[in-house]
Phi, psi and omega in degrees: 000085180277143180220146169275137181229149185289141172291135185290149176254081186267159185302328184297339182244020189265345192281121178279172179298137182261129180254135178268120186244169171297167183311130180270148183274006184240151175202126182258313183214151181243142180218144182252304183273168178300315182301323182283329173299313182297316180296322180292318180291318181300317181294322178293322178296316181295330175279001179062033176291138179268333175220139174200157180237141179230130177270135181208175176283156182293329175296323175294319180301322179294341178250028188301320180300319178292323177292323175296318176305313179298322180291321180293323176295318184289331180293157177303141183307321180301319180295313183303314185276005170249005171289140175251304182203144176236124172246146183232146171224140187223153169242129185240126180231108179063239182263007181245152177219141173244119188243124178261128181255135172240121188237136171244148186234155173288335172226132175280179184301317182293322179293320178293324175298321178296320178298315182294319179295317177296318178300314179299314181296320180293318178299324179296331183273320187266340178267123184253157177302138179090358181292140175274173174299327177297316178300318181299314180300321182291317183290327177291316174306308185294317179302311185291318180299319182282329186284326184253155165239144183293134183276097180292339177286344178056047180236353181243120189255340197250163174295325178299314179295323177301314183285327185263335180250343177094345181228150176195175177259193189304321180303318180296314178301310185293323181292314178294324175298316178302312183296315184289317178298318179297315180298327180279359177085018179263119174304129183215152178228156173256129181244135179244144180189218176225148177203139180064023180080010181227159171299147188205150175230154178205177180258153169235134182234159182244122178228129178049041176084358181242144177267147179219149173277139180225102181253092186286330178298315183279354173267001179256109184300144177233140355298158188300131177240109188309129177071003178273130184231134173257155175235025182295325181245032181266109175055054181258163179282164172303318185299318178288315181298326185290355177292329179222011175233145173229149178197158174281121190269356176300132177066014174247128182297139181284146176246105185239350183270134178281107184295314184296322180294318180296319180290328178298318177298316180293329182293342179296333183233003184228117177298318179301318177292327176296316180298318180294321180295314179298325182292339180255010177104004176082183178298146179262122175268156185228359178233155178298322182292321179296317179294318178299318180301318179297318181297312183296322176294325175296318177296317180299327178277000183059039176292149177275334179205168179207130175249122183231137171264126187228142179260103180280339181063235177259005181285161177280117179301320182294321179298312181297315185290328176296323176298320180291319180299321179297318180296333183284343184298330182269019182249181182284347181287130178277329178217134176232127177236164180207156175216142181200163173219122184272132176280170180307325184274007178091357179264159184205149167263120178255128177253114177261142176234144184232139174234141185240000000 
């Protein structure tokens, strides 16, 4: 499932050319140390200020880009990923500088407040009493995938545009995911990297002490098919995601736990876990023998159909499935059919049908 995705507008590339001007008549806040400059800028960004002035040393002004990078990292992630552009103009007198910032955002203050209000209202509707953290992640994932369509025009970047226009790019999916997951009490991070040859962002969530990747953009089929949801990139490991995503892993929690395998173990003694596992496509098989065993057992039960999530990796799907078809010749099934579509990461949901 290849998609074109918008290049991110991240803070590291947001700084416009700085002009040194005569002494300016305005001053909003004064800062002395690097940490106070960073904190002052970060606070202004989180408040969605469009213009503000900060006093600093001329030496600090010479390192302004570095300080801005620090401020964007310090700011709440939702703020960072709704920045569009920062331009600066400064007056420098001796060892002092007064820097005026002009900022544009992908969402203004009122629009971000709207997103938060909508997120809260939706959570009240989709989260039911007794839900576990796993349940909450799934209903949030499903809501966003069904609510949004990927913006193929690549002109809509924000969660606000997703909610009001129905379409957005990866930033919109990830930002709404971040806001809703955080409000639901699920630890979450925003990860930036590349996928499909474009800059890309997705979520990482923590469940029962383990981190998992959650890419809701790539779980939304394109062209958009209403109410259709994929779980190909649902709570996956770094190893699986790295087949078609790349990212710098420094300071990003590692995702090494196989969620489906863990849920499969829980499903042995929990009906709720069995239902949750079934809803995301069931246990994932990764060998031909394991897949064949599932098919043969289904035939023994005289099942009419079987849906299996399988990891083909780099193997040939036709070759693996032909081996399984040969094994079915010696069974009670008179006819066996199958249909599947392999995702970019090598996994697929295979639907088998049986006639006796």
